[in-house]
ROLUM-323655 format. One record per residue: y, x, z of N, C-alpha, C, CB in turn. Coordinates in nm, 2 decimals, padded with zeros to 4 digits. Atoms other than C-alpha are relative to their C-alpha. Last residue first. Glycine has a CB too. Layout:
# residues N
     n.c2     n.c1     n.c3    ca.c2    ca.c1    ca.c3     c.c2     c.c1     c.c3    cb.c2    cb.c1    cb.c3
        Y        X        Z        Y        X        Z        Y        X        Z        Y        X        Z
...
***
This chain:
# residues 72
     n.c2     n.c1     n.c3    ca.c2    ca.c1    ca.c3     c.c2     c.c1     c.c3    cb.c2    cb.c1    cb.c3
    00.14   -00.02   -00.03   -01.56    00.75    00.24   -00.09   -00.06   -00.10   -00.03   -00.05    00.14
    00.04   -00.13    00.06   -01.20    00.80    00.13   -00.14    00.03    00.03    00.09    00.11    00.06
    00.12   -00.05   -00.06   -01.09    00.44    00.18   -00.03    00.13   -00.07   -00.11   -00.10   -00.01
   -00.04   -00.07   -00.11   -00.72    00.37    00.08   -00.12    00.06    00.08    00.07   -00.08    00.10
   -00.04    00.09   -00.11   -00.81    00.09   -00.15    00.03    00.08    00.12   -00.11   -00.10    00.02
   -00.12    00.08    00.03   -00.84    00.26   -00.49    00.05   -00.08    00.11   -00.03   -00.08   -00.11
    00.01    00.13   -00.07   -01.20    00.37   -00.42    00.12   -00.09   -00.02   -00.01    00.03    00.15
    00.05    00.11    00.08   -01.23    00.63   -00.69   -00.01   -00.13    00.07   -00.13    00.04   -00.06
    00.14    00.04   -00.04   -01.21    00.93   -00.47   -00.06   -00.12   -00.07    00.00   -00.02    00.15
    00.09   -00.11    00.04   -00.91    01.06   -00.66   -00.14   -00.03    00.03    00.05    00.13    00.06
    00.00    00.00    00.15   -00.74    00.72   -00.63   -00.10    00.11   -00.05    00.14    00.01   -00.06
    00.09    00.11    00.04   -00.82    00.71   -00.26   -00.02   -00.01   -00.15    00.05   -00.13    00.06
    00.13   -00.04   -00.03   -00.65    01.05   -00.22   -00.11   -00.10   -00.03   -00.01    00.04    00.16
    00.04   -00.10    00.10   -00.35    00.93   -00.40   -00.14    00.05    00.02    00.10    00.12    00.00
    00.03    00.07    00.12   -00.34    00.62   -00.19   -00.04    00.09   -00.11    00.12   -00.09   -00.04
    00.13    00.07   -00.01   -00.36    00.82    00.13   -00.04   -00.07   -00.13    00.01   -00.11    00.11
    00.11   -00.10   -00.01   -00.09    01.06    00.02   -00.14   -00.07    00.01    00.02    00.09    00.12
    00.02   -00.06    00.13    00.14    00.78   -00.09   -00.11    00.10    00.00    00.13    00.07   -00.05
    00.07    00.10    00.08    00.09    00.60    00.24   -00.03    00.06   -00.14    00.08   -00.13   -00.01
    00.14    00.00   -00.05    00.18    00.92    00.43   -00.08   -00.10   -00.08   -00.01   -00.03    00.15
    00.06   -00.12    00.05    00.50    00.94    00.22   -00.14    00.01    00.04    00.08    00.12    00.06
    00.04    00.03    00.13    00.57    00.57    00.29   -00.06    00.13   -00.06    00.12   -00.04   -00.09
   -00.09   -00.04    00.11    00.59    00.65    00.65   -00.06   -00.03   -00.13    00.03    00.15    00.02
   -00.13    00.06   -00.02    00.46    00.49    00.98    00.09    00.05   -00.12    00.06    00.05    00.13
   -00.10   -00.09    00.05    00.08    00.54    00.98    00.14   -00.06    00.01   -00.03    00.03   -00.15
   -00.07   -00.07   -00.11   -00.20    00.39    01.18    00.10    00.11   -00.05   -00.10    00.07    00.09
    00.02   -00.14    00.02   -00.39    00.30    00.86    00.06    00.09    00.11    00.06    00.05   -00.13
    00.14   -00.03    00.02   -00.43   -00.06    00.96   -00.03    00.14   -00.02   -00.04   -00.08   -00.13
    00.07    00.02   -00.13   -00.08   -00.08    01.11   -00.15    00.04   -00.02    00.02   -00.14    00.04
   -00.04   -00.11   -00.09    00.09    00.08    00.80   -00.08   -00.01    00.13    00.15    00.00    00.03
    00.06   -00.12    00.06   -00.10   -00.17    00.57    00.03    00.12    00.10    00.05    00.04   -00.14
    00.14    00.01   -00.03    00.00   -00.46    00.79   -00.07    00.12   -00.05   -00.06   -00.13   -00.06
    00.02   -00.02   -00.14    00.36   -00.35    00.78   -00.14    00.00    00.04    00.08   -00.10    00.08
   -00.02   -00.14   -00.02    00.34   -00.33    00.40   -00.02    00.04    00.15    00.13    00.05   -00.05
    00.12   -00.06    00.04    00.21   -00.69    00.39    00.00    00.15    00.02   -00.03   -00.03   -00.15
    00.11    00.05   -00.09    00.50   -00.82    00.59   -00.13    00.07   -00.04   -00.01   -00.15   -00.02
   -00.01   -00.07   -00.13    00.75   -00.60    00.40   -00.11   -00.04    00.09    00.14   -00.03    00.06
    00.05   -00.13    00.03    00.62   -00.74    00.06    00.01    00.08    00.13    00.09    00.07   -00.11
    00.14    00.00    00.01    00.66   -01.09    00.19   -00.06    00.14   -00.02   -00.05   -00.10   -00.11
    00.05    00.02   -00.13    01.01   -01.02    00.30   -00.15    00.00    00.00    00.06   -00.13    00.06
    00.01   -00.13   -00.07    01.09   -00.87   -00.04   -00.05   -00.01    00.14    00.14    00.06    00.00
   -00.13   -00.03   -00.06    01.00   -01.21   -00.19   -00.01    00.14    00.07    00.03   -00.11    00.11
   -00.01    00.03   -00.14    00.71   -01.22   -00.43    00.14    00.02    00.06   -00.10    00.09    00.08
   -00.05    00.14   -00.01    00.68   -01.23   -00.81    00.00   -00.05    00.15   -00.08   -00.09   -00.08
    00.10    00.09   -00.04    00.46   -00.92   -00.82    00.04   -00.15    00.01   -00.06    00.04    00.13
    00.12   -00.02    00.08    00.69   -00.69   -01.01   -00.11   -00.11    00.02   -00.06    00.14    00.02
   -00.03    00.05    00.14    01.00   -00.83   -00.86   -00.12    00.01   -00.09    00.12    00.08   -00.06
   -00.02    00.14    00.00    00.86   -00.79   -00.51    00.03   -00.06   -00.13    00.12   -00.04    00.10
    00.13    00.06   -00.01    00.74   -00.44   -00.58    00.01   -00.15    00.00   -00.07    00.05    00.13
    00.07   -00.02    00.13    01.08   -00.34   -00.70   -00.14   -00.06    00.00   -00.01    00.15   -00.04
   -00.07    00.09    00.09    01.25   -00.49   -00.39   -00.07    00.01   -00.14    00.15    00.04   -00.02
    00.05    00.13   -00.03    01.00   -00.31   -00.16    00.06   -00.10   -00.10    00.04   -00.05    00.14
   -00.06    00.06   -00.11    01.08    00.01   -00.34   -00.06   -00.14    00.03    00.16   -00.01   -00.01
   -00.08    00.12    00.02    00.84    00.17   -00.58    00.06   -00.04    00.13   -00.08   -00.11   -00.07
   -00.14   -00.02   -00.02    00.72    00.53   -00.53    00.09   -00.12   -00.02    00.04    00.11   -00.09
   -00.05   -00.06    00.13    00.37    00.52   -00.67    00.15    00.02    00.01   -00.03   -00.09   -00.11
    00.05   -00.14    00.01    00.24    00.47   -00.31    00.04    00.07   -00.13   -00.15    00.00    00.00
   -00.09   -00.07   -00.09    00.46    00.16   -00.29   -00.04    00.15   -00.01   -00.01   -00.05    00.15
   -00.14   -00.01    00.06    00.28    00.03   -00.60    00.09    00.08    00.09    00.05   -00.14   -00.02
    00.01   -00.08    00.13   -00.07    00.11   -00.47    00.14    00.02   -00.06   -00.10   -00.07   -00.10
    00.01   -00.14   -00.04    00.01   -00.02   -00.12    00.00    00.09   -00.12   -00.13    00.02    00.09
   -00.13   -00.04   -00.05    00.13   -00.35   -00.26    00.00    00.15    00.04    00.05   -00.08    00.12
   -00.09    00.00    00.12   -00.19   -00.40   -00.47    00.14    00.05    00.04    00.02   -00.14   -00.05
    00.04   -00.12    00.09   -00.41   -00.29   -00.18    00.10    00.01   -00.11   -00.14   -00.02   -00.05
   -00.05   -00.12   -00.06   -00.22   -00.53    00.06   -00.03    00.12   -00.09   -00.07    00.02    00.14
   -00.14   -00.01    00.00   -00.27   -00.81   -00.18    00.06    00.12    00.06    00.07   -00.13    00.06
   -00.04   -00.02    00.14   -00.64   -00.75   -00.23    00.15    00.02   -00.01   -00.05   -00.11   -00.09
    00.02    00.12    00.09   -00.69   -00.73    00.14    00.04    00.04   -00.14    00.09   -00.12    00.06
   -00.12    00.08    00.03   -00.72   -00.38    00.28   -00.04   -00.12   -00.07    00.10    00.09   -00.08
   -00.02    00.04    00.14   -01.02   -00.20    00.43    00.12   -00.09    00.00   -00.12   -00.07   -00.05
   -00.06    00.12    00.02   -01.03    00.00    00.75    00.02   -00.04   -00.14    00.14    00.00    00.07
   -00.14   -00.01    00.02   -01.28    00.28    00.76    00.06   -00.14   -00.02    00.03    00.09   -00.12
***
């Protein structure tokens, strides 16, 4: 399964919790453009296109104890 970089994992986790790109940027001290860049990479790696699907993947990973979107 595709793995995420530490930064992508952190951003995916926060977006998965329902935060906006702006909120993630403020939390992590990044620009919103940087958050968008990493989020696009996450979407591409998981072959998804919605934040809802990302939330589902991250919740499933959290339950599985991987925390990085891997469920295996």
